[in-house]
C-alpha positions as CSV (number, residue, x, y, z in Angstrom):
1,M,26.2,6.8,-23.1
2,T,22.8,7.3,-24.6
3,F,20.6,5.1,-25.7
4,V,21.6,6.0,-29.4
5,R,25.0,5.3,-28.6
6,D,24.0,2.2,-27.0
7,L,22.7,1.1,-30.2
8,L,25.2,2.0,-32.3
9,V,27.8,-0.1,-30.3
10,V,25.5,-3.1,-30.7
11,L,24.9,-2.3,-34.3
12,A,28.4,-2.0,-35.1
13,L,29.2,-5.4,-33.4
14,A,26.3,-7.0,-35.0
15,L,27.5,-5.7,-38.7
16,A,31.0,-6.6,-37.9
17,W,30.3,-10.2,-37.2
18,A,27.1,-10.6,-39.4
19,G,28.4,-9.2,-42.4
20,P,26.6,-6.5,-44.8
21,L,23.0,-6.2,-44.9
22,S,21.3,-8.8,-47.2
23,P,17.8,-8.9,-48.8
24,A,16.9,-11.7,-46.3
25,V,13.2,-12.5,-46.3
26,A,11.7,-13.0,-42.5
27,A,10.4,-16.2,-41.2
28,E,6.7,-16.8,-42.2
29,P,5.6,-16.2,-38.4
30,L,6.5,-12.6,-38.8
31,A,4.2,-11.8,-41.6
32,R,1.5,-10.4,-39.3
33,V,4.3,-7.8,-38.1
34,R,5.0,-6.9,-41.7
35,A,1.7,-6.5,-42.5
36,Q,0.9,-4.0,-39.9
37,V,3.9,-1.9,-39.4
38,A,3.9,1.0,-41.9
39,Q,7.3,1.3,-43.8
40,V,7.4,5.1,-44.3
41,P,9.9,7.2,-45.6
42,L,9.9,9.9,-43.1
43,L,8.7,9.7,-39.5
44,R,8.7,12.3,-36.3
45,G,7.8,11.7,-33.2
46,E,8.6,11.8,-29.3
47,F,10.6,9.3,-26.9
48,R,11.0,8.7,-23.3
49,Q,14.2,6.6,-22.2
50,E,14.8,4.9,-19.1
51,K,18.0,2.9,-18.3
52,Q,18.7,0.9,-15.4
53,V,22.1,0.5,-14.7
54,A,23.3,-2.5,-12.8
55,G,24.0,-2.2,-9.0
56,F,22.0,1.4,-8.9
57,R,18.5,1.6,-7.1
58,N,17.2,4.9,-9.7
59,P,17.2,4.7,-13.4
60,L,18.8,7.4,-15.7
61,R,15.9,8.9,-17.5
62,S,15.7,11.3,-20.7
63,S,13.2,12.4,-23.0
64,G,13.1,14.5,-26.4
65,R,12.1,14.0,-30.0
66,F,13.1,12.3,-33.2
67,L,13.1,12.4,-36.9
68,L,13.8,9.1,-39.2
69,A,14.3,10.0,-42.9
70,R,15.2,7.1,-44.8
71,D,17.3,9.0,-47.4
72,K,19.2,11.2,-44.9
73,G,19.3,9.2,-41.4
74,V,18.2,10.1,-37.9
75,V,18.0,12.8,-35.9
76,W,18.0,12.0,-31.8
77,S,17.1,15.4,-30.2
78,T,17.4,14.8,-26.1
79,L,15.5,17.7,-24.4
80,A,15.7,16.5,-20.5
81,P,17.8,16.3,-18.5
82,F,20.2,18.2,-20.4
83,P,19.6,19.1,-24.4
84,S,21.8,17.6,-26.9
85,E,21.6,16.0,-30.5
86,T,22.8,13.1,-32.3
87,V,22.5,13.1,-36.3
88,I,23.3,9.5,-37.8
89,T,23.7,10.0,-41.7
90,Q,25.3,7.5,-44.3
91,D,28.9,9.7,-43.8
92,R,29.1,10.5,-40.1
93,I,27.7,10.3,-36.6
94,L,27.6,13.8,-35.0
95,S,27.1,15.1,-31.6
96,R,25.5,18.5,-31.2
97,Q,25.8,20.1,-27.4
98,R,23.5,22.7,-26.0
99,D,26.5,25.5,-26.0
100,G,26.1,24.9,-29.9
101,S,29.6,22.9,-30.1
102,R,29.7,20.2,-32.7
103,R,31.9,16.6,-32.3
104,V,31.8,14.0,-35.0
105,E,31.8,10.7,-33.3
106,V,32.4,8.8,-36.2
107,D,33.6,9.6,-39.7
108,G,32.5,7.6,-42.8
109,R,35.9,7.9,-44.3
110,Q,37.4,5.9,-41.1
111,Q,34.0,3.7,-41.1
112,P,32.9,2.2,-44.1
113,G,30.2,0.2,-42.4
114,L,28.3,3.5,-41.4
115,R,26.3,3.5,-44.2
116,S,25.0,-0.1,-43.1
117,I,24.7,0.9,-39.2
118,N,22.5,3.9,-40.4
119,A,19.9,1.0,-42.3
120,M,20.2,-0.8,-39.5
121,M,19.2,1.8,-37.1
122,F,16.3,2.8,-39.4
123,A,15.2,-0.9,-39.3
124,L,15.1,-1.3,-35.4
125,M,13.2,2.0,-34.8
126,S,10.9,1.3,-37.8
127,G,10.2,-2.4,-37.3
128,D,11.6,-3.5,-40.8
129,T,11.9,-7.4,-40.1
130,K,13.5,-8.1,-43.3
131,A,16.2,-6.0,-42.7
132,L,16.7,-7.1,-38.9
133,T,16.8,-10.7,-39.8
134,A,20.0,-10.3,-41.3
135,A,21.7,-9.7,-38.2
136,F,19.6,-11.2,-35.6
137,D,17.2,-14.1,-34.8
138,V,13.6,-12.4,-34.7
139,K,10.9,-14.3,-32.7
140,E,7.4,-13.1,-32.8
141,E,5.9,-13.7,-29.2
142,T,2.0,-14.2,-28.2
143,G,0.5,-10.8,-27.7
144,N,-3.0,-9.9,-26.7
145,G,-4.5,-9.7,-29.9
146,K,-3.6,-5.7,-30.3
147,G,-0.3,-5.1,-32.2
148,W,2.5,-7.3,-31.8
149,R,5.9,-8.0,-30.1
150,M,9.1,-9.7,-31.0
151,T,12.4,-10.6,-29.5
152,L,15.6,-10.2,-31.6
153,S,18.4,-12.4,-30.1
154,P,22.3,-11.8,-31.2
155,R,23.2,-14.8,-33.8
156,S,27.1,-15.0,-32.8
157,R,28.8,-16.1,-29.7
158,Q,30.8,-12.6,-29.8
159,L,28.0,-10.2,-29.8
160,A,26.2,-12.3,-27.3
161,Q,28.9,-11.1,-24.9
162,A,27.6,-7.5,-25.8
163,F,24.1,-7.8,-25.2
164,T,21.4,-10.8,-24.8
165,S,18.2,-9.3,-26.7
166,V,16.1,-6.5,-27.8
167,R,12.5,-6.6,-27.5
168,L,10.5,-4.6,-29.7
169,A,6.5,-3.9,-29.4
170,G,4.0,-2.0,-31.3
171,D,1.5,-1.5,-34.2
172,R,1.6,0.4,-37.0
173,Y,4.7,2.0,-35.5
174,V,7.4,0.5,-33.0
175,R,6.1,1.8,-29.6
176,D,8.5,0.4,-27.3
177,V,12.0,-1.1,-27.3
178,E,13.6,-2.7,-24.5
179,L,17.7,-3.5,-24.8
180,R,19.3,-6.1,-22.3
181,E,22.9,-5.7,-22.0
182,A,25.2,-8.5,-21.1
183,N,26.5,-6.7,-18.3
184,G,22.8,-6.3,-16.5
185,D,22.2,-3.0,-17.9
186,V,18.7,-2.4,-19.1
187,T,17.5,0.4,-21.7
188,R,13.9,0.7,-22.0
189,L,12.4,3.3,-24.6
190,H,9.1,4.7,-25.4
191,F,7.9,6.0,-28.7
192,E,4.8,8.4,-28.9
193,A,3.2,11.2,-30.9
194,M,4.4,9.6,-34.2
195,T,3.4,11.6,-37.5
196,E,3.9,10.6,-41.2
197,T,3.5,14.4,-42.3
198,P,4.7,16.7,-43.6
199,A,5.6,14.2,-46.2
200,T,8.9,15.9,-46.9
201,L,11.6,17.5,-44.5
202,T,11.3,21.5,-43.7
203,R,14.0,23.7,-44.4
204,D,15.2,23.5,-40.7
205,E,15.0,19.7,-40.7
206,A,17.0,19.4,-43.7
207,A,19.7,21.6,-42.3
208,R,20.2,19.2,-39.3
209,F,21.7,16.7,-41.3
210,D,24.2,18.9,-42.8
């Protein structure tokens, strides 16, 4: 599974057991994080992913680009080792392969909670602490004075059977994500080359959400 699909499984479980997203206010210790993280409607960047599968010596690596549009969803474009694309919107999760074929992974008509999954995905990648506290216990960690770090722990026993923690680190943006699964697998993701401009979707970017 790709990093995005791993996260979707985790988020779907989280929302199933934690209920719908609520306007929960983050605990006061997270005020410093909230003050630093940019809450922007549009963000582009690049990613590098490494997944260490329990029992295997060499990790699985991939890299590519991403696009987050708060009103649209997330486009996750893997360039290496094999081109592919995952588009997450309020209505569906769509996979595009390098041969141009498309496959709907999740249809919103069959999965009413997809809108919340989209919102939580954006919250995780943008460091939105208010949204994250609706499904996770969030704890800020002591840093080196530059940027911030936090650990997300599952609130329910059932969710803890799927993964043990998600760690985020960053500054104005989320830079690093580490997902530790209960089966021992560990996925690490690094974001870079992030930009908020242009402030609107290009015609090509908008078409990718169709």
